[in-house]
N, C-alpha and C positions, 0 to 999 in steps of 0.2 A: 820384554820377553816375546819370543816368536814361537809359534807352534810349527814344527818342522816334521818331515816324515822321511822314511827310508824304504818307501813302498817299492820302488824300482829294484833296489838291492834285494828285498824279500822275494820279489817275483823272480828275479834271476837266480837266487839261492834255492828256490823250490824247483828249479829245472826248466822253467819256461824260457823260450828263446826271445820273447818280447812281451811288451804289454798287450799287444794286439792278440797274441796267442792266448794269453792268460784270459782276457775278456771273451774271446771266442769260446774257450773251454768252459768257462763258468757262467756264461750267458750274461755278462756284465756289459754295461755301455761303455765303449772305448772313450769317448769324449769325457765322461764323467771321471773315469780312472785316470785318464791322462791329465785333467785338471787338477785333480787331488795329488798325483804323484809329482807334478810340477809346481805345486804351492799356488796354484792360480785359483783354486776353489774358494769361493766366498762363503758358501755353505755346503752342507752335505747331509744327507739322511743317515740316521743310525743304522737303518736296515742295510745300507750300502756298506758301512764299515764292518757290520756283522758278517755280511756276505764275503766280503774281502778277507777277513780273519778266519772264517771257516774255510775258505779256499786254500788259504796259506797255512792252515793248522797253526795259528798263532794268536796271541792276545793283542789287544789294542796298543799296549805298551812297547810291543815288538816292533810296531810301525811308526808310532807318533813319539815325539819327545819335544821337550821345551828348550830352546836355545836361549841362554841368558846374555844380557848385554852387560859388558864390563863398564867400568867408570870412563874408559877411554873410548867408549862407543863401539868396541868390537864384540862381536857375538862369540860365544863359546858353547860347546856342547861336548858330550862324551866322545864324539867322533873327531873332534879337532885338537884333543890334547896331545 
């Protein structure tokens, strides 16, 4: 199983032109949000996730999802069906 996210999609759906603009408007660190959105974050603060959810008016489950590995080694999620 892999923890994945659709943070970039949520940011665009909420009317922001870029992650940089989103970070500037909400006083969030671009490097942190970029690592999170690109799946390179090895850890994150719950406070950061709370601020992101608050800014996007969404819940944690709207951003994060679990991608299951099939027996063939292929990952599947609700977006790849």
